[in-house]
C-alpha positions in Angstrom: -21.8 -53.7 12.0 -18.6 -55.0 10.3 -20.4 -54.8 7.0 -21.3 -51.1 7.6 -17.7 -50.3 8.6 -16.4 -52.1 5.5 -18.8 -50.2 3.2 -17.8 -46.9 4.7 -14.1 -47.8 4.2 -14.8 -48.8 0.6 -16.7 -45.5 0.0 -13.9 -43.4 1.5 -11.2 -45.1 -0.6 -13.4 -44.7 -3.7 -14.0 -41.0 -2.9 -10.2 -40.4 -2.4 -9.4 -42.1 -5.7 -12.1 -40.2 -7.5 -11.0 -36.8 -6.2 -7.5 -37.4 -7.6 -9.0 -36.7 -11.1 -9.7 -33.1 -10.0 -6.5 -31.0 -9.5 -6.2 -27.4 -8.7 -4.4 -25.3 -11.3 -0.8 -24.4 -10.6 -0.3 -20.6 -10.4 3.1 -20.0 -11.9 2.9 -16.8 -13.9 6.4 -15.5 -13.7 9.7 -17.2 -14.1 11.7 -14.5 -12.3 9.7 -14.3 -9.1 10.5 -11.3 -7.0 13.4 -10.2 -9.2 11.7 -6.9 -10.1 11.0 -6.2 -6.4 14.5 -7.1 -5.4 16.1 -4.8 -8.1 13.6 -2.0 -7.8 13.9 -1.7 -4.1 17.6 -2.5 -3.9 17.2 -5.5 -1.6 20.6 -6.7 -0.5 21.7 -10.3 -1.0 21.0 -11.4 2.6 17.4 -10.1 2.7 16.9 -11.4 -0.9 17.9 -14.9 0.3 15.5 -14.7 3.3 12.6 -13.6 1.1 13.3 -16.3 -1.5 13.6 -19.0 1.1 10.8 -18.0 3.5 8.3 -15.8 1.6 8.2 -16.1 -2.2 6.6 -19.5 -2.5 3.3 -18.0 -1.2 3.9 -14.2 -1.8 5.1 -14.0 -5.4 4.1 -15.2 -8.8 6.4 -18.3 -8.8 5.5 -21.1 -6.4 7.7 -24.2 -6.1 5.0 -26.9 -5.8 6.0 -29.9 -3.7 5.3 -33.5 -5.0 2.4 -33.9 -2.5 0.6 -31.0 -4.2 -0.6 -33.7 -6.6 -2.4 -35.6 -3.8 -5.9 -34.4 -3.3 -7.3 -32.9 -1.1 -3.9 -31.7 0.0 -3.4 -29.9 -3.3 -6.6 -27.9 -2.8 -5.6 -27.0 0.7 -2.1 -25.8 -0.5 -3.7 -23.8 -3.3 -5.9 -22.0 -0.9 -2.9 -21.0 1.2 -1.0 -19.8 -1.8 -4.0 -17.8 -3.2 -4.6 -16.2 0.2 -0.9 -15.4 0.6 -0.7 -13.7 -2.8 -3.9 -11.8 -2.0 -2.5 -10.5 1.2 1.0 -9.6 -0.2 2.4 -10.2 -3.6 6.0 -9.0 -3.9 5.7 -9.1 -7.7 2.8 -6.6 -7.5 4.2 -4.5 -4.7 5.3 -1.6 -6.9 1.7 -1.3 -8.2 0.3 -0.8 -4.7 -0.4 2.7 -3.5 2.2 4.2 -1.2 -0.3 3.9 1.7 -0.8 0.2 0.9 3.0 -0.4 0.5 3.6 1.1 4.0 0.8 -0.9 5.5 2.1 -4.2 4.0 5.5 -3.5 5.3 4.0 -2.8 8.8 2.3 -6.2 8.5 5.5 -7.9 7.5 7.2 -6.6 10.6 4.2 -7.6 12.8 3.9 -11.1 11.3 7.6 -11.8 11.5 8.0 -10.5 15.0 5.1 -12.6 16.3 6.2 -15.7 14.5 3.0 -15.7 12.4 5.0 -16.0 9.1 6.1 -18.3 7.6 3.0 -20.4 8.6 3.7 -23.4 10.9 2.0 -25.6 8.3 4.5 -24.4 5.7 7.4 -25.1 8.1 6.4 -28.7 8.6 7.9 -29.6 5.3 10.0 -26.5 4.6 12.2 -26.4 7.7 14.7 -24.3 5.9 12.2 -21.5 5.8 12.1 -21.1 9.5 13.5 -17.7 10.5 16.2 -17.4 13.1 16.1 -14.6 15.6 18.9 -12.9 13.7 17.0 -13.2 10.3 13.8 -11.9 11.9 15.7 -8.9 13.3 17.3 -8.2 9.9 14.0 -8.6 8.0 12.2 -6.2 10.4 15.1 -3.6 10.2 15.0 -3.9 6.4 11.3 -3.3 6.3 11.6 -0.2 8.5 14.4 1.1 6.3 12.3 0.6 3.2 9.3 2.3 4.8 11.5 5.3 5.6 12.9 5.3 2.0 9.4 5.2 0.5 8.0 7.9 2.8 11.0 10.2 2.0 10.6 9.6 -1.7 7.0 10.8 -1.5 8.0 14.0 0.2 10.6 14.9 -2.4 
């Protein structure tokens, strides 16, 4: 029995060491993440700060990868979250979305923030500074509603 447990332990350690050779590719395509969005949609400094601190790591083209991204399988897990986040909403691609999609994404921002679904709890474990206060949530939701109104009005003009 002890020999079997030891062999399993050796196998697991060897597998963990072997998997370190395979690393997910970092997805940093843009040095000025979110800047086009911030300037194009006239985002004020306060909302810009909230977006940069709590959203852009997973929802823009510039991710600040933590040191533990280099430890596998954590790196693969993080990349999956980042890829999914960019797929759901990418602020760097926002202006390319149709108006209907832009409005829908802003609705989702409001809903996710209001129900504490974003930022993800798993992200907050190591990025406590990204946790939104009630005041920040309220401001982010108000900003989203204002932007939706602005976008909808621009379409009718």
